[in-house]
Backbone as JSON, one array per atom type, in Angstrom:
{
  "sequence": "XXXXXXXXXXXXXXXXXXXXXXXXXXXXXXXXXXXXXXXXXXXXXXXXXXXXXXXXXXXXXXXXXXXXXXXX",
  "N": [[10.43, -9.76, 17.34], [9.4, -6.74, 15.01], [7.9, -7.17, 12.18], [9.34, -6.31, 9.5], [8.08, -4.67, 6.65], [5.05, -3.68, 6.86], [1.17, -4.38, 5.14], [-1.36, -2.66, 5.69], [-4.92, -2.82, 5.53], [-7.45, 0.17, 4.61], [-11.19, 0.58, 4.98], [-12.8, 2.51, 5.56], [-15.39, 3.31, 4.34], [-17.56, 1.64, 2.43], [-16.44, -0.19, -0.54], [-14.38, 1.85, -0.98], [-11.17, 3.83, -0.31], [-7.72, 2.86, 1.63], [-4.4, 1.2, 0.85], [-1.57, 0.78, 3.16], [1.3, 1.05, 3.15], [3.64, -0.11, 5.66], [6.77, 0.93, 7.38], [9.12, -0.44, 9.28], [11.25, 0.83, 10.14], [10.97, 3.27, 10.47], [10.57, 4.99, 8.77], [8.12, 7.16, 6.43], [4.86, 6.11, 5.65], [3.81, 5.04, 3.01], [0.94, 4.79, 0.82], [-2.12, 3.71, -1.11], [-4.77, 4.98, -2.68], [-7.81, 4.0, -3.11], [-10.9, 3.49, -5.03], [-13.88, 1.52, -5.87], [-15.84, 2.56, -7.08], [-16.64, 3.78, -10.57], [-17.25, 6.99, -10.89], [-17.15, 8.03, -8.18], [-14.21, 8.06, -8.88], [-12.68, 10.54, -9.02], [-10.12, 11.47, -8.93], [-6.81, 11.53, -10.25], [-4.97, 9.78, -9.23], [-6.4, 7.85, -8.07], [-7.12, 4.45, -7.73], [-8.56, 1.28, -8.27], [-9.92, -1.21, -5.82], [-8.67, -3.38, -6.8], [-6.08, -2.61, -8.01], [-4.69, -0.87, -6.29], [-3.72, -2.68, -4.32], [-2.37, -4.47, -5.29], [0.12, -2.46, -6.46], [0.81, -2.04, -3.6], [1.55, -4.31, -2.56], [3.5, -4.7, -4.24], [5.48, -2.85, -3.97], [5.98, -3.57, -1.45], [7.48, -5.86, -1.8], [9.7, -4.92, -3.17], [10.69, -3.09, -1.57], [10.99, -5.44, 0.69], [12.93, -6.76, -0.17], [15.25, -5.58, -1.46], [15.82, -5.03, 1.74], [16.6, -7.41, 2.62], [19.3, -7.88, 0.49], [20.58, -5.77, 2.15], [21.14, -7.24, 3.79], [22.89, -9.46, 3.83]],
  "CA": [[10.6, -8.7, 16.67], [8.67, -6.62, 14.59], [7.78, -7.13, 10.54], [10.26, -4.73, 9.2], [6.97, -3.82, 6.1], [3.29, -4.59, 6.81], [0.15, -3.74, 4.38], [-2.58, -2.56, 6.18], [-6.0, -2.34, 4.29], [-8.08, 0.97, 5.79], [-11.84, 0.92, 4.15], [-13.91, 3.02, 6.29], [-16.74, 3.2, 3.66], [-17.67, 0.17, 2.07], [-16.11, 0.52, -1.87], [-13.34, 2.97, -1.0], [-10.06, 2.97, 0.96], [-6.41, 2.81, 0.62], [-3.59, 0.32, 1.53], [-1.16, 1.67, 3.82], [2.48, 0.06, 3.21], [4.5, 0.58, 6.83], [7.98, 0.77, 7.25], [9.48, -0.61, 10.98], [12.41, 1.88, 10.61], [10.83, 4.76, 10.85], [10.18, 5.93, 7.15], [6.53, 7.58, 6.12], [4.22, 5.38, 5.35], [2.86, 5.08, 1.34], [-0.69, 5.08, 0.78], [-2.05, 4.0, -2.22], [-5.89, 5.13, -2.29], [-8.88, 3.51, -4.32], [-11.82, 3.44, -5.1], [-14.18, 0.88, -6.81], [-17.33, 3.26, -8.2], [-16.02, 5.26, -11.18], [-18.63, 8.07, -10.71], [-16.72, 8.96, -7.48], [-12.62, 8.12, -8.99], [-12.58, 11.69, -10.06], [-8.76, 12.17, -8.76], [-6.36, 11.02, -11.67], [-4.5, 8.92, -8.31], [-7.17, 6.97, -7.02], [-6.84, 3.18, -8.38], [-9.27, 0.49, -8.53], [-9.11, -1.89, -5.11], [-7.06, -4.7, -7.04], [-4.92, -1.86, -8.44], [-3.85, -0.6, -5.36], [-3.34, -3.73, -3.92], [-1.54, -5.0, -6.13], [1.0, -1.27, -5.97], [1.35, -1.98, -2.32], [2.44, -5.65, -2.49], [5.13, -4.89, -5.07], [6.25, -2.34, -3.11], [6.7, -3.92, -0.24], [8.41, -6.76, -2.1], [10.69, -4.8, -3.35], [12.02, -3.04, -0.02], [11.91, -6.69, 1.52], [14.56, -7.48, -1.33], [16.34, -4.32, -0.72], [16.7, -5.57, 2.98], [17.39, -8.71, 2.45], [20.51, -7.87, -0.31], [21.32, -5.49, 2.44], [21.77, -7.92, 4.85], [23.97, -10.38, 3.61]],
  "C": [[10.12, -8.05, 15.37], [8.94, -6.79, 13.08], [8.32, -5.74, 10.68], [8.92, -3.88, 7.62], [6.19, -4.76, 6.5], [2.55, -3.88, 5.69], [-0.92, -3.89, 5.51], [-3.56, -2.38, 5.44], [-6.95, -0.84, 5.51], [-9.66, 0.76, 4.2], [-12.8, 1.28, 5.5], [-15.56, 3.38, 5.72], [-16.62, 2.37, 2.72], [-17.62, 0.8, 0.51], [-14.98, 1.4, -2.28], [-12.46, 2.77, 0.41], [-8.95, 3.39, 0.6], [-5.5, 1.27, 1.29], [-2.46, 1.34, 2.27], [0.3, 0.4, 3.77], [3.38, 0.74, 4.37], [5.23, -0.13, 6.78], [8.37, 0.51, 9.13], [10.99, 0.38, 11.31], [12.47, 2.74, 10.53], [10.16, 6.21, 9.7], [8.93, 5.96, 7.36], [5.87, 6.28, 5.56], [3.86, 5.86, 4.12], [1.5, 4.68, 1.59], [-0.73, 4.96, -0.44], [-3.95, 3.66, -2.19], [-6.46, 4.4, -3.59], [-10.18, 3.49, -4.04], [-13.13, 2.8, -6.49], [-15.64, 1.1, -7.06], [-16.8, 4.33, -8.99], [-16.67, 6.51, -10.96], [-17.12, 8.51, -9.32], [-14.76, 8.74, -7.68], [-12.58, 9.38, -10.06], [-10.83, 12.44, -9.84], [-8.1, 11.25, -9.74], [-5.07, 9.33, -10.73], [-4.96, 7.7, -7.87], [-7.54, 5.95, -8.53], [-8.51, 2.47, -8.37], [-8.72, -0.21, -6.98], [-8.44, -2.88, -5.11], [-6.17, -3.99, -7.43], [-3.96, -1.22, -7.3], [-3.66, -1.39, -4.74], [-2.56, -4.48, -4.32], [0.09, -4.24, -5.95], [1.27, -1.76, -5.02], [1.78, -3.61, -2.14], [3.41, -5.34, -3.12], [5.78, -3.77, -4.36], [6.79, -2.68, -1.86], [7.32, -4.95, -0.13], [9.52, -6.44, -2.23], [11.8, -4.17, -2.12], [12.18, -3.98, 0.84], [13.41, -6.74, 1.21], [15.52, -6.48, -1.14], [16.84, -4.72, 0.74], [17.35, -6.18, 3.3], [18.81, -8.5, 1.68], [20.88, -7.03, 0.84], [21.94, -5.77, 3.75], [22.49, -8.98, 4.86], [25.34, -10.05, 3.34]]
}
C-alpha cells in the first residue's frame, strides 16, 4: 500500500527549494517554497527552510489525523 501522504524535498539550487506534500488520493500537491538567503526572499510567501519544513510536516500531520478519524 502506498503511503497516503508523503513529503518530498526539492532543492535544485543550494539554499533554495520547496517541500511538496503529496496526497495518494489524487488531490493536488501543496508546496511550501523556501529560500535561506534573505536577499532573494522577495516574495512574501517564501519561507526559511526550517519554516517550510515545519509547515509541510504540520499539514501532513493534520491530513493524516483526518484520515485516521475517517477510518474509525
